Every structure is written in structure tokens, then in C-alpha cells.
PDB file of N, CA, C, O and CB in Angstrom:
ATOM      1  N   MET A   1     284.543  92.295  74.600  1.00  0.00           N
ATOM      2  CA  MET A   1     285.181  91.339  75.236  1.00  0.00           C
ATOM      3  C   MET A   1     285.372  91.891  76.634  1.00  0.00           C
ATOM      4  O   MET A   1     285.673  93.072  76.807  1.00  0.00           O
ATOM      5  CB  MET A   1     286.424  90.947  74.530  1.00  0.00           C
ATOM      6  N   GLU A   2     285.169  90.907  77.787  1.00  0.00           N
ATOM      7  CA  GLU A   2     285.264  91.412  79.010  1.00  0.00           C
ATOM      8  C   GLU A   2     286.834  91.622  79.426  1.00  0.00           C
ATOM      9  O   GLU A   2     287.686  90.962  78.830  1.00  0.00           O
ATOM     10  CB  GLU A   2     284.496  90.491  79.930  1.00  0.00           C
ATOM     11  N   SER A   3     287.147  92.388  80.280  1.00  0.00           N
ATOM     12  CA  SER A   3     288.453  93.140  80.528  1.00  0.00           C
ATOM     13  C   SER A   3     289.242  91.789  81.093  1.00  0.00           C
ATOM     14  O   SER A   3     290.320  91.505  80.572  1.00  0.00           O
ATOM     15  CB  SER A   3     288.326  94.615  81.736  1.00  0.00           C
ATOM     16  N   ALA A   4     288.774  91.058  82.027  1.00  0.00           N
ATOM     17  CA  ALA A   4     289.573  89.873  82.477  1.00  0.00           C
ATOM     18  C   ALA A   4     289.899  88.928  81.336  1.00  0.00           C
ATOM     19  O   ALA A   4     291.003  88.382  81.340  1.00  0.00           O
ATOM     20  CB  ALA A   4     288.814  89.093  83.564  1.00  0.00           C
ATOM     21  N   SER A   5     288.910  88.654  80.217  1.00  0.00           N
ATOM     22  CA  SER A   5     289.151  87.697  79.197  1.00  0.00           C
ATOM     23  C   SER A   5     290.305  88.395  78.262  1.00  0.00           C
ATOM     24  O   SER A   5     291.242  87.746  77.799  1.00  0.00           O
ATOM     25  CB  SER A   5     287.728  87.332  78.381  1.00  0.00           C
ATOM     26  N   PHE A   6     290.140  89.625  78.072  1.00  0.00           N
ATOM     27  CA  PHE A   6     291.016  90.294  77.263  1.00  0.00           C
ATOM     28  C   PHE A   6     292.478  90.252  77.663  1.00  0.00           C
ATOM     29  O   PHE A   6     293.352  90.106  76.808  1.00  0.00           O
ATOM     30  CB  PHE A   6     290.586  91.590  77.180  1.00  0.00           C
ATOM     31  N   GLU A   7     292.752  90.378  78.945  1.00  0.00           N
ATOM     32  CA  GLU A   7     293.890  90.242  79.477  1.00  0.00           C
ATOM     33  C   GLU A   7     294.508  88.749  79.595  1.00  0.00           C
ATOM     34  O   GLU A   7     295.695  88.443  79.479  1.00  0.00           O
ATOM     35  CB  GLU A   7     293.749  90.859  80.655  1.00  0.00           C
ATOM     36  N   ARG A   8     293.595  88.043  79.811  1.00  0.00           N
ATOM     37  CA  ARG A   8     294.034  86.519  79.904  1.00  0.00           C
ATOM     38  C   ARG A   8     294.313  86.014  78.636  1.00  0.00           C
ATOM     39  O   ARG A   8     295.235  85.214  78.475  1.00  0.00           O
ATOM     40  CB  ARG A   8     292.978  85.588  80.523  1.00  0.00           C
ATOM     41  N   SER A   9     293.487  86.468  77.558  1.00  0.00           N
ATOM     42  CA  SER A   9     293.963  85.890  76.166  1.00  0.00           C
ATOM     43  C   SER A   9     295.286  86.606  75.608  1.00  0.00           C
ATOM     44  O   SER A   9     296.074  86.008  74.875  1.00  0.00           O
ATOM     45  CB  SER A   9     292.749  86.095  75.033  1.00  0.00           C
ATOM     46  N   LEU A  10     295.463  87.922  76.010  1.00  0.00           N
ATOM     47  CA  LEU A  10     296.630  88.569  75.637  1.00  0.00           C
ATOM     48  C   LEU A  10     297.705  87.822  76.331  1.00  0.00           C
ATOM     49  O   LEU A  10     298.537  87.342  75.561  1.00  0.00           O
ATOM     50  CB  LEU A  10     296.612  90.046  75.962  1.00  0.00           C
ATOM     51  N   ARG A  11     297.873  87.630  77.440  1.00  0.00           N
ATOM     52  CA  ARG A  11     298.710  86.885  78.342  1.00  0.00           C
ATOM     53  C   ARG A  11     299.104  85.546  77.741  1.00  0.00           C
ATOM     54  O   ARG A  11     300.283  85.207  77.637  1.00  0.00           O
ATOM     55  CB  ARG A  11     298.009  86.686  79.662  1.00  0.00           C
ATOM     56  N   ALA A  12     298.111  84.816  77.361  1.00  0.00           N
ATOM     57  CA  ALA A  12     298.326  83.415  76.908  1.00  0.00           C
ATOM     58  C   ALA A  12     299.007  83.453  75.301  1.00  0.00           C
ATOM     59  O   ALA A  12     299.927  82.678  75.034  1.00  0.00           O
ATOM     60  CB  ALA A  12     296.757  82.579  76.957  1.00  0.00           C
ATOM     61  N   PHE A  13     298.601  84.190  74.509  1.00  0.00           N
ATOM     62  CA  PHE A  13     298.858  84.700  73.238  1.00  0.00           C
ATOM     63  C   PHE A  13     300.606  85.096  73.361  1.00  0.00           C
ATOM     64  O   PHE A  13     301.476  84.485  72.741  1.00  0.00           O
ATOM     65  CB  PHE A  13     297.729  86.089  72.910  1.00  0.00           C
ATOM     66  N   SER A  14     300.796  85.966  74.071  1.00  0.00           N
ATOM     67  CA  SER A  14     302.147  86.740  74.089  1.00  0.00           C
ATOM     68  C   SER A  14     303.124  85.887  74.977  1.00  0.00           C
ATOM     69  O   SER A  14     304.323  86.122  74.822  1.00  0.00           O
ATOM     70  CB  SER A  14     301.976  88.329  74.731  1.00  0.00           C
ATOM     71  N   ARG A  15     302.784  84.987  75.829  1.00  0.00           N
ATOM     72  CA  ARG A  15     303.709  84.271  76.435  1.00  0.00           C
ATOM     73  C   ARG A  15     303.840  82.711  75.986  1.00  0.00           C
ATOM     74  O   ARG A  15     304.358  81.923  76.777  1.00  0.00           O
ATOM     75  CB  ARG A  15     303.427  84.419  77.809  1.00  0.00           C
ATOM     76  N   ARG A  16     303.370  82.262  74.716  1.00  0.00           N
ATOM     77  CA  ARG A  16     303.581  81.066  74.149  1.00  0.00           C
ATOM     78  C   ARG A  16     305.153  80.938  73.952  1.00  0.00           C
ATOM     79  O   ARG A  16     305.874  81.887  73.643  1.00  0.00           O
ATOM     80  CB  ARG A  16     302.758  80.952  72.853  1.00  0.00           C
ATOM     81  N   ALA A  17     305.511  79.866  74.134  1.00  0.00           N
ATOM     82  CA  ALA A  17     306.953  79.379  73.900  1.00  0.00           C
ATOM     83  C   ALA A  17     307.063  78.188  73.024  1.00  0.00           C
ATOM     84  O   ALA A  17     306.632  77.077  73.331  1.00  0.00           O
ATOM     85  CB  ALA A  17     307.628  79.025  75.211  1.00  0.00           C
ATOM     86  N   PRO A  18     307.735  78.519  71.791  1.00  0.00           N
ATOM     87  CA  PRO A  18     308.305  79.718  71.377  1.00  0.00           C
ATOM     88  C   PRO A  18     307.166  80.615  70.727  1.00  0.00           C
ATOM     89  O   PRO A  18     306.201  80.139  70.128  1.00  0.00           O
ATOM     90  CB  PRO A  18     309.483  79.424  70.399  1.00  0.00           C
ATOM     91  N   PHE A  19     307.405  82.030  70.927  1.00  0.00           N
ATOM     92  CA  PHE A  19     306.498  82.878  70.688  1.00  0.00           C
ATOM     93  C   PHE A  19     305.825  82.771  69.087  1.00  0.00           C
ATOM     94  O   PHE A  19     306.500  82.517  68.090  1.00  0.00           O
ATOM     95  CB  PHE A  19     307.153  84.170  71.030  1.00  0.00           C
ATOM     96  N   GLN A  20     304.702  82.964  69.088  1.00  0.00           N
ATOM     97  CA  GLN A  20     304.016  82.758  67.572  1.00  0.00           C
ATOM     98  C   GLN A  20     303.270  83.944  67.369  1.00  0.00           C
ATOM     99  O   GLN A  20     302.563  84.289  68.316  1.00  0.00           O
ATOM    100  CB  GLN A  20     302.956  81.423  67.384  1.00  0.00           C
ATOM    101  N   SER A  21     303.267  84.671  66.316  1.00  0.00           N
ATOM    102  CA  SER A  21     302.478  85.653  65.886  1.00  0.00           C
ATOM    103  C   SER A  21     301.014  85.491  66.105  1.00  0.00           C
ATOM    104  O   SER A  21     300.490  84.392  65.924  1.00  0.00           O
ATOM    105  CB  SER A  21     302.736  85.830  64.611  1.00  0.00           C
ATOM    106  N   PHE A  22     300.326  86.530  66.486  1.00  0.00           N
ATOM    107  CA  PHE A  22     298.804  86.554  66.610  1.00  0.00           C
ATOM    108  C   PHE A  22     298.079  87.642  66.088  1.00  0.00           C
ATOM    109  O   PHE A  22     298.653  88.723  65.960  1.00  0.00           O
ATOM    110  CB  PHE A  22     298.417  86.497  67.918  1.00  0.00           C
ATOM    111  N   THR A  23     296.876  87.507  65.761  1.00  0.00           N
ATOM    112  CA  THR A  23     296.051  88.672  65.198  1.00  0.00           C
ATOM    113  C   THR A  23     295.018  89.010  66.160  1.00  0.00           C
ATOM    114  O   THR A  23     294.409  88.121  66.755  1.00  0.00           O
ATOM    115  CB  THR A  23     295.376  88.349  63.820  1.00  0.00           C
ATOM    116  N   VAL A  24     294.762  90.366  66.367  1.00  0.00           N
ATOM    117  CA  VAL A  24     293.745  90.934  67.149  1.00  0.00           C
ATOM    118  C   VAL A  24     292.830  91.669  66.131  1.00  0.00           C
ATOM    119  O   VAL A  24     293.252  92.554  65.386  1.00  0.00           O
ATOM    120  CB  VAL A  24     294.334  91.880  68.276  1.00  0.00           C
ATOM    121  N   GLU A  25     291.522  91.228  66.156  1.00  0.00           N
ATOM    122  CA  GLU A  25     290.476  91.771  65.357  1.00  0.00           C
ATOM    123  C   GLU A  25     289.704  92.932  66.164  1.00  0.00           C
ATOM    124  O   GLU A  25     289.023  92.622  67.142  1.00  0.00           O
ATOM    125  CB  GLU A  25     289.503  90.601  64.929  1.00  0.00           C
ATOM    126  N   LEU A  26     289.801  94.080  65.805  1.00  0.00           N
ATOM    127  CA  LEU A  26     289.179  95.228  66.397  1.00  0.00           C
ATOM    128  C   LEU A  26     287.517  95.289  65.856  1.00  0.00           C
ATOM    129  O   LEU A  26     287.186  94.720  64.816  1.00  0.00           O
ATOM    130  CB  LEU A  26     290.106  96.616  65.936  1.00  0.00           C
ATOM    131  N   SER A  27     286.698  95.928  66.566  1.00  0.00           N
ATOM    132  CA  SER A  27     285.227  96.037  66.211  1.00  0.00           C
ATOM    133  C   SER A  27     285.165  96.881  65.018  1.00  0.00           C
ATOM    134  O   SER A  27     284.198  96.742  64.270  1.00  0.00           O
ATOM    135  CB  SER A  27     284.325  96.652  67.375  1.00  0.00           C
ATOM    136  N   SER A  28     286.212  97.870  64.703  1.00  0.00           N
ATOM    137  CA  SER A  28     286.241  98.649  63.677  1.00  0.00           C
ATOM    138  C   SER A  28     286.569  97.962  62.333  1.00  0.00           C
ATOM    139  O   SER A  28     286.399  98.546  61.263  1.00  0.00           O
ATOM    140  CB  SER A  28     287.102  99.635  63.980  1.00  0.00           C
ATOM    141  N   GLY A  29     287.010  96.793  62.418  1.00  0.00           N
ATOM    142  CA  GLY A  29     287.348  96.043  61.279  1.00  0.00           C
ATOM    143  C   GLY A  29     288.792  95.898  61.097  1.00  0.00           C
ATOM    144  O   GLY A  29     289.247  94.972  60.426  1.00  0.00           O
ATOM    145  N   GLU A  30     289.596  96.844  61.710  1.00  0.00           N
ATOM    146  CA  GLU A  30     291.058  96.835  61.688  1.00  0.00           C
ATOM    147  C   GLU A  30     291.636  95.472  62.313  1.00  0.00           C
ATOM    148  O   GLU A  30     291.137  94.835  63.242  1.00  0.00           O
ATOM    149  CB  GLU A  30     291.597  98.107  62.496  1.00  0.00           C
ATOM    150  N   TRP A  31     292.742  95.185  61.626  1.00  0.00           N
ATOM    151  CA  TRP A  31     293.562  93.945  62.206  1.00  0.00           C
ATOM    152  C   TRP A  31     294.905  94.266  62.663  1.00  0.00           C
ATOM    153  O   TRP A  31     295.660  94.943  61.965  1.00  0.00           O
ATOM    154  CB  TRP A  31     293.741  92.832  61.165  1.00  0.00           C
ATOM    155  N   ILE A  32     295.231  93.820  63.782  1.00  0.00           N
ATOM    156  CA  ILE A  32     296.558  94.039  64.242  1.00  0.00           C
ATOM    157  C   ILE A  32     297.356  92.664  64.437  1.00  0.00           C
ATOM    158  O   ILE A  32     296.832  91.764  65.094  1.00  0.00           O
ATOM    159  CB  ILE A  32     296.487  94.844  65.562  1.00  0.00           C
ATOM    160  N   THR A  33     298.516  92.516  63.917  1.00  0.00           N
ATOM    161  CA  THR A  33     299.218  91.396  63.885  1.00  0.00           C
ATOM    162  C   THR A  33     300.337  91.617  64.819  1.00  0.00           C
ATOM    163  O   THR A  33     301.229  92.415  64.530  1.00  0.00           O
ATOM    164  CB  THR A  33     299.616  91.043  62.540  1.00  0.00           C
ATOM    165  N   VAL A  34     300.340  90.937  65.950  1.00  0.00           N
ATOM    166  CA  VAL A  34     301.392  91.097  66.871  1.00  0.00           C
ATOM    167  C   VAL A  34     302.455  90.040  66.637  1.00  0.00           C
ATOM    168  O   VAL A  34     302.304  88.822  66.735  1.00  0.00           O
ATOM    169  CB  VAL A  34     300.869  91.044  68.269  1.00  0.00           C
ATOM    170  N   ASP A  35     303.747  90.818  66.254  1.00  0.00           N
ATOM    171  CA  ASP A  35     304.847  89.981  65.593  1.00  0.00           C
ATOM    172  C   ASP A  35     305.992  89.722  66.705  1.00  0.00           C
ATOM    173  O   ASP A  35     306.944  88.984  66.455  1.00  0.00           O
ATOM    174  CB  ASP A  35     305.495  90.799  64.224  1.00  0.00           C
ATOM    175  N   HIS A  36     305.845  90.349  67.898  1.00  0.00           N
ATOM    176  CA  HIS A  36     307.182  90.239  68.686  1.00  0.00           C
ATOM    177  C   HIS A  36     306.274  90.223  70.085  1.00  0.00           C
ATOM    178  O   HIS A  36     305.210  90.842  70.091  1.00  0.00           O
ATOM    179  CB  HIS A  36     308.515  91.690  68.448  1.00  0.00           C
ATOM    180  N   PRO A  37     306.704  89.527  71.227  1.00  0.00           N
ATOM    181  CA  PRO A  37     306.128  89.552  72.404  1.00  0.00           C
ATOM    182  C   PRO A  37     306.410  90.894  73.282  1.00  0.00           C
ATOM    183  O   PRO A  37     305.699  91.177  74.246  1.00  0.00           O
ATOM    184  CB  PRO A  37     306.555  88.353  73.053  1.00  0.00           C
ATOM    185  N   GLU A  38     307.391  91.611  72.910  1.00  0.00           N
ATOM    186  CA  GLU A  38     307.756  92.771  73.551  1.00  0.00           C
ATOM    187  C   GLU A  38     307.328  94.151  72.796  1.00  0.00           C
ATOM    188  O   GLU A  38     307.639  95.285  73.160  1.00  0.00           O
ATOM    189  CB  GLU A  38     309.222  92.683  73.740  1.00  0.00           C
ATOM    190  N   ALA A  39     306.588  93.816  71.726  1.00  0.00           N
ATOM    191  CA  ALA A  39     305.691  94.848  71.135  1.00  0.00           C
ATOM    192  C   ALA A  39     304.272  95.268  71.495  1.00  0.00           C
ATOM    193  O   ALA A  39     303.565  96.058  70.869  1.00  0.00           O
ATOM    194  CB  ALA A  39     305.586  94.529  69.971  1.00  0.00           C
ATOM    195  N   LEU A  40     303.932  94.504  72.783  1.00  0.00           N
ATOM    196  CA  LEU A  40     302.591  94.615  73.265  1.00  0.00           C
ATOM    197  C   LEU A  40     302.819  94.830  74.761  1.00  0.00           C
ATOM    198  O   LEU A  40     303.636  94.175  75.408  1.00  0.00           O
ATOM    199  CB  LEU A  40     301.669  93.329  72.913  1.00  0.00           C
ATOM    200  N   VAL A  41     301.929  95.933  75.341  1.00  0.00           N
ATOM    201  CA  VAL A  41     301.924  96.203  76.717  1.00  0.00           C
ATOM    202  C   VAL A  41     300.333  96.049  77.009  1.00  0.00           C
ATOM    203  O   VAL A  41     299.581  96.382  76.092  1.00  0.00           O
ATOM    204  CB  VAL A  41     302.612  97.714  77.090  1.00  0.00           C
ATOM    205  N   TYR A  42     299.830  95.623  78.082  1.00  0.00           N
ATOM    206  CA  TYR A  42     298.440  95.626  78.359  1.00  0.00           C
ATOM    207  C   TYR A  42     298.365  95.644  79.823  1.00  0.00           C
ATOM    208  O   TYR A  42     299.154  95.036  80.545  1.00  0.00           O
ATOM    209  CB  TYR A  42     297.690  94.445  77.739  1.00  0.00           C
ATOM    210  N   ARG A  43     297.301  96.427  80.270  1.00  0.00           N
ATOM    211  CA  ARG A  43     297.046  96.418  81.758  1.00  0.00           C
ATOM    212  C   ARG A  43     295.568  97.257  81.732  1.00  0.00           C
ATOM    213  O   ARG A  43     295.306  98.265  81.075  1.00  0.00           O
ATOM    214  CB  ARG A  43     298.429  97.246  82.749  1.00  0.00           C
ATOM    215  N   GLY A  44     294.660  96.480  82.695  1.00  0.00           N
ATOM    216  CA  GLY A  44     293.462  97.163  83.014  1.00  0.00           C
ATOM    217  C   GLY A  44     292.564  97.380  81.931  1.00  0.00           C
ATOM    218  O   GLY A  44     292.018  98.476  81.796  1.00  0.00           O
ATOM    219  N   GLY A  45     292.338  96.326  81.055  1.00  0.00           N
ATOM    220  CA  GLY A  45     291.719  96.370  79.829  1.00  0.00           C
ATOM    221  C   GLY A  45     292.048  97.245  78.805  1.00  0.00           C
ATOM    222  O   GLY A  45     291.168  97.593  78.018  1.00  0.00           O
ATOM    223  N   LEU A  46     293.417  97.737  78.677  1.00  0.00           N
ATOM    224  CA  LEU A  46     293.815  98.625  77.709  1.00  0.00           C
ATOM    225  C   LEU A  46     295.275  98.002  77.176  1.00  0.00           C
ATOM    226  O   LEU A  46     296.050  97.485  77.980  1.00  0.00           O
ATOM    227  CB  LEU A  46     293.880 100.167  78.346  1.00  0.00           C
ATOM    228  N   ALA A  47     295.534  98.083  75.964  1.00  0.00           N
ATOM    229  CA  ALA A  47     296.744  97.591  75.408  1.00  0.00           C
ATOM    230  C   ALA A  47     297.313  98.677  74.190  1.00  0.00           C
ATOM    231  O   ALA A  47     296.662  99.406  73.442  1.00  0.00           O
ATOM    232  CB  ALA A  47     296.424  96.050  74.823  1.00  0.00           C
ATOM    233  N   VAL A  48     298.578  98.504  74.293  1.00  0.00           N
ATOM    234  CA  VAL A  48     299.335  99.375  73.322  1.00  0.00           C
ATOM    235  C   VAL A  48     300.174  98.383  72.427  1.00  0.00           C
ATOM    236  O   VAL A  48     300.858  97.565  73.041  1.00  0.00           O
ATOM    237  CB  VAL A  48     300.327 100.484  74.119  1.00  0.00           C
ATOM    238  N   TYR A  49     300.202  98.359  71.102  1.00  0.00           N
ATOM    239  CA  TYR A  49     300.904  97.488  70.287  1.00  0.00           C
ATOM    240  C   TYR A  49     302.027  98.465  69.657  1.00  0.00           C
ATOM    241  O   TYR A  49     301.587  99.536  69.240  1.00  0.00           O
ATOM    242  CB  TYR A  49     299.911  96.740  69.196  1.00  0.00           C
ATOM    243  N   VAL A  50     303.208  98.278  69.550  1.00  0.00           N
ATOM    244  CA  VAL A  50     303.935  99.287  68.930  1.00  0.00           C
ATOM    245  C   VAL A  50     304.610  98.379  67.484  1.00  0.00           C
ATOM    246  O   VAL A  50     305.285  97.355  67.592  1.00  0.00           O
ATOM    247  CB  VAL A  50     305.161  99.982  70.142  1.00  0.00           C
ATOM    248  N   ALA A  51     304.268  98.981  66.289  1.00  0.00           N
ATOM    249  CA  ALA A  51     304.533  98.343  65.110  1.00  0.00           C
ATOM    250  C   ALA A  51     306.076  98.271  64.879  1.00  0.00           C
ATOM    251  O   ALA A  51     306.759  98.977  65.620  1.00  0.00           O
ATOM    252  CB  ALA A  51     303.811  99.043  64.003  1.00  0.00           C
ATOM    253  N   PRO A  52     306.681  97.541  63.986  1.00  0.00           N
ATOM    254  CA  PRO A  52     308.136  97.565  63.732  1.00  0.00           C
ATOM    255  C   PRO A  52     308.703  99.090  63.287  1.00  0.00           C
ATOM    256  O   PRO A  52     309.888  99.399  63.417  1.00  0.00           O
ATOM    257  CB  PRO A  52     308.438  96.460  62.543  1.00  0.00           C
ATOM    258  N   ASP A  53     307.760  99.922  62.788  1.00  0.00           N
ATOM    259  CA  ASP A  53     308.129 101.215  62.419  1.00  0.00           C
ATOM    260  C   ASP A  53     307.938 102.446  63.438  1.00  0.00           C
ATOM    261  O   ASP A  53     308.105 103.653  63.258  1.00  0.00           O
ATOM    262  CB  ASP A  53     307.410 101.462  61.250  1.00  0.00           C
ATOM    263  N   GLY A  54     307.523 101.706  64.591  1.00  0.00           N
ATOM    264  CA  GLY A  54     307.444 102.756  65.772  1.00  0.00           C
ATOM    265  C   GLY A  54     305.994 103.201  66.065  1.00  0.00           C
ATOM    266  O   GLY A  54     305.692 103.665  67.165  1.00  0.00           O
ATOM    267  N   THR A  55     305.203 103.069  65.178  1.00  0.00           N
ATOM    268  CA  THR A  55     303.802 103.493  65.203  1.00  0.00           C
ATOM    269  C   THR A  55     303.060 102.850  66.475  1.00  0.00           C
ATOM    270  O   THR A  55     303.059 101.622  66.566  1.00  0.00           O
ATOM    271  CB  THR A  55     303.084 103.053  63.820  1.00  0.00           C
ATOM    272  N   PRO A  56     302.515 103.518  67.325  1.00  0.00           N
ATOM    273  CA  PRO A  56     301.794 102.640  68.272  1.00  0.00           C
ATOM    274  C   PRO A  56     300.112 102.649  68.068  1.00  0.00           C
ATOM    275  O   PRO A  56     299.506 103.603  67.581  1.00  0.00           O
ATOM    276  CB  PRO A  56     302.194 103.150  69.785  1.00  0.00           C
ATOM    277  N   THR A  57     299.568 101.569  68.472  1.00  0.00           N
ATOM    278  CA  THR A  57     298.168 101.385  68.177  1.00  0.00           C
ATOM    279  C   THR A  57     297.577 101.023  69.558  1.00  0.00           C
ATOM    280  O   THR A  57     297.917  99.978  70.114  1.00  0.00           O
ATOM    281  CB  THR A  57     297.904 100.248  67.031  1.00  0.00           C
ATOM    282  N   LEU A  58     296.751 101.824  70.077  1.00  0.00           N
ATOM    283  CA  LEU A  58     296.027 101.606  71.499  1.00  0.00           C
ATOM    284  C   LEU A  58     294.742 100.770  70.878  1.00  0.00           C
ATOM    285  O   LEU A  58     294.274 100.928  69.751  1.00  0.00           O
ATOM    286  CB  LEU A  58     295.538 103.260  72.454  1.00  0.00           C
ATOM    287  N   PHE A  59     294.297  99.865  71.864  1.00  0.00           N
ATOM    288  CA  PHE A  59     292.974  99.268  71.755  1.00  0.00           C
ATOM    289  C   PHE A  59     292.545  98.810  73.087  1.00  0.00           C
ATOM    290  O   PHE A  59     293.431  98.549  73.901  1.00  0.00           O
ATOM    291  CB  PHE A  59     292.947  98.124  70.769  1.00  0.00           C
ATOM    292  N   ASP A  60     291.325  98.676  73.419  1.00  0.00           N
ATOM    293  CA  ASP A  60     290.845  98.271  74.654  1.00  0.00           C
ATOM    294  C   ASP A  60     290.040  97.085  74.700  1.00  0.00           C
ATOM    295  O   ASP A  60     289.574  96.790  73.599  1.00  0.00           O
ATOM    296  CB  ASP A  60     290.165  99.249  75.189  1.00  0.00           C
ATOM    297  N   HIS A  61     289.704  96.238  75.737  1.00  0.00           N
ATOM    298  CA  HIS A  61     288.966  95.149  75.711  1.00  0.00           C
ATOM    299  C   HIS A  61     287.594  95.387  75.020  1.00  0.00           C
ATOM    300  O   HIS A  61     287.161  94.452  74.346  1.00  0.00           O
ATOM    301  CB  HIS A  61     288.846  94.677  77.042  1.00  0.00           C
ATOM    302  N   ALA A  62     286.815  96.594  75.110  1.00  0.00           N
ATOM    303  CA  ALA A  62     285.597  96.821  74.586  1.00  0.00           C
ATOM    304  C   ALA A  62     285.675  96.937  72.878  1.00  0.00           C
ATOM    305  O   ALA A  62     284.668  96.718  72.205  1.00  0.00           O
ATOM    306  CB  ALA A  62     285.055  98.122  75.304  1.00  0.00           C
ATOM    307  N   GLY A  63     286.715  97.230  72.385  1.00  0.00           N
ATOM    308  CA  GLY A  63     287.272  97.307  70.928  1.00  0.00           C
ATOM    309  C   GLY A  63     287.418  96.089  70.250  1.00  0.00           C
ATOM    310  O   GLY A  63     287.244  96.052  69.031  1.00  0.00           O
ATOM    311  N   VAL A  64     287.754  94.962  70.969  1.00  0.00           N
ATOM    312  CA  VAL A  64     288.214  93.742  70.488  1.00  0.00           C
ATOM    313  C   VAL A  64     287.076  92.770  70.221  1.00  0.00           C
ATOM    314  O   VAL A  64     286.271  92.518  71.117  1.00  0.00           O
ATOM    315  CB  VAL A  64     289.172  93.185  71.428  1.00  0.00           C
ATOM    316  N   THR A  65     286.976  92.165  68.905  1.00  0.00           N
ATOM    317  CA  THR A  65     285.993  91.125  68.525  1.00  0.00           C
ATOM    318  C   THR A  65     286.632  89.948  68.911  1.00  0.00           C
ATOM    319  O   THR A  65     286.002  89.225  69.684  1.00  0.00           O
ATOM    320  CB  THR A  65     285.583  91.092  67.039  1.00  0.00           C
ATOM    321  N   GLN A  66     287.955  89.519  68.478  1.00  0.00           N
ATOM    322  CA  GLN A  66     288.490  88.240  68.521  1.00  0.00           C
ATOM    323  C   GLN A  66     290.006  88.304  68.564  1.00  0.00           C
ATOM    324  O   GLN A  66     290.568  89.340  68.210  1.00  0.00           O
ATOM    325  CB  GLN A  66     288.007  87.453  67.373  1.00  0.00           C
ATOM    326  N   MET A  67     290.677  87.276  68.968  1.00  0.00           N
ATOM    327  CA  MET A  67     292.120  87.227  68.845  1.00  0.00           C
ATOM    328  C   MET A  67     292.567  86.006  68.163  1.00  0.00           C
ATOM    329  O   MET A  67     292.234  85.009  68.803  1.00  0.00           O
ATOM    330  CB  MET A  67     292.766  87.318  70.157  1.00  0.00           C
ATOM    331  N   ILE A  68     293.113  85.783  67.241  1.00  0.00           N
ATOM    332  CA  ILE A  68     293.414  84.558  66.422  1.00  0.00           C
ATOM    333  C   ILE A  68     294.890  84.197  66.430  1.00  0.00           C
ATOM    334  O   ILE A  68     295.709  85.069  66.142  1.00  0.00           O
ATOM    335  CB  ILE A  68     292.966  84.763  64.962  1.00  0.00           C
ATOM    336  N   GLY A  69     295.300  82.904  66.758  1.00  0.00           N
ATOM    337  CA  GLY A  69     296.621  82.584  66.667  1.00  0.00           C
ATOM    338  C   GLY A  69     296.898  82.255  65.231  1.00  0.00           C
ATOM    339  O   GLY A  69     296.081  82.186  64.312  1.00  0.00           O
ATOM    340  N   SER A  70     298.431  82.031  65.195  1.00  0.00           N
ATOM    341  CA  SER A  70     298.877  81.952  63.647  1.00  0.00           C
ATOM    342  C   SER A  70     298.345  80.619  63.117  1.00  0.00           C
ATOM    343  O   SER A  70     298.054  79.685  63.865  1.00  0.00           O
ATOM    344  CB  SER A  70     300.596  82.010  63.426  1.00  0.00           C
ATOM    345  N   PRO A  71     298.245  80.586  61.927  1.00  0.00           N
ATOM    346  CA  PRO A  71     297.640  79.479  61.116  1.00  0.00           C
ATOM    347  C   PRO A  71     298.095  78.168  61.430  1.00  0.00           C
ATOM    348  O   PRO A  71     297.350  77.188  61.447  1.00  0.00           O
ATOM    349  CB  PRO A  71     297.872  79.664  59.728  1.00  0.00           C
ATOM    350  N   ASP A  72     299.528  78.138  61.722  1.00  0.00           N
ATOM    351  CA  ASP A  72     300.084  76.780  62.082  1.00  0.00           C
ATOM    352  C   ASP A  72     299.759  76.265  63.641  1.00  0.00           C
ATOM    353  O   ASP A  72     299.972  75.108  64.005  1.00  0.00           O
ATOM    354  CB  ASP A  72     301.702  76.861  61.869  1.00  0.00           C
ATOM    355  N   SER A  73     299.294  77.151  64.369  1.00  0.00           N
ATOM    356  CA  SER A  73     298.943  76.870  65.654  1.00  0.00           C
ATOM    357  C   SER A  73     297.450  76.372  66.059  1.00  0.00           C
ATOM    358  O   SER A  73     297.113  75.775  67.082  1.00  0.00           O
ATOM    359  CB  SER A  73     299.244  78.015  66.307  1.00  0.00           C
ATOM    360  N   GLN A  74     296.659  76.788  64.966  1.00  0.00           N
ATOM    361  CA  GLN A  74     295.205  76.693  65.049  1.00  0.00           C
ATOM    362  C   GLN A  74     294.535  76.943  66.485  1.00  0.00           C
ATOM    363  O   GLN A  74     293.589  76.231  66.822  1.00  0.00           O
ATOM    364  CB  GLN A  74     294.832  75.318  64.569  1.00  0.00           C
ATOM    365  N   SER A  75     295.011  77.934  67.321  1.00  0.00           N
ATOM    366  CA  SER A  75     294.631  78.575  68.453  1.00  0.00           C
ATOM    367  C   SER A  75     293.748  79.730  68.076  1.00  0.00           C
ATOM    368  O   SER A  75     294.024  80.570  67.219  1.00  0.00           O
ATOM    369  CB  SER A  75     295.797  78.981  69.226  1.00  0.00           C
ATOM    370  N   THR A  76     292.658  79.686  68.806  1.00  0.00           N
ATOM    371  CA  THR A  76     291.662  80.788  68.629  1.00  0.00           C
ATOM    372  C   THR A  76     291.210  81.095  70.060  1.00  0.00           C
ATOM    373  O   THR A  76     291.099  80.181  70.877  1.00  0.00           O
ATOM    374  CB  THR A  76     290.391  80.372  67.644  1.00  0.00           C
ATOM    375  N   ALA A  77     290.956  82.332  70.364  1.00  0.00           N
ATOM    376  CA  ALA A  77     290.485  82.896  71.626  1.00  0.00           C
ATOM    377  C   ALA A  77     289.434  83.843  71.406  1.00  0.00           C
ATOM    378  O   ALA A  77     289.741  84.639  70.519  1.00  0.00           O
ATOM    379  CB  ALA A  77     291.554  83.536  72.376  1.00  0.00           C
ATOM    380  N   ALA A  78     288.412  84.018  71.855  1.00  0.00           N
ATOM    381  CA  ALA A  78     287.426  85.153  71.674  1.00  0.00           C
ATOM    382  C   ALA A  78     287.015  85.817  72.985  1.00  0.00           C
ATOM    383  O   ALA A  78     286.218  86.754  72.979  1.00  0.00           O
ATOM    384  CB  ALA A  78     286.152  84.643  70.972  1.00  0.00           C
TER     385      ALA A  78
END
């Protein structure tokens, strides 16, 4: 995923009002569900997600396959 698309998609998903969880699929096959807007920081093609237990996950624009909105929103960005 291009850096600009990555940040634009993360911004759109994390700023929805009211906030809705969304999922980030990594090229490794791992899935990250962003469950709170303040659990995510992104800049320059790099993002950090902090899970409820405090575990950080780093991912970058090159390692993201797609971002998927919650099932009730039917939003998808790639």
C-alpha cells in the first residue's frame, strides 16, 4: 500500500464519528482490530497500535494488505 493511501485510509477509519472498530490485514496474515481511536498513532507510513493489554504492534504501509470497516458499516479501503 502506498504511504499516502495508508495514512489517508487510517485517518478516515480512525476519525469516523461515532468511532467504529476496523481491521487492518497485514501481508504476514496477521489481523489487527483497532478498537479505539486513541489506540493508534500513524505518521510517515508507519503506525503503532496499542492493544488493551498494553502490547504495541508496529506496522508500515508496505506491510498492509487491506483495511476493512466493521461489518455494520460495509466500508472497505485497500
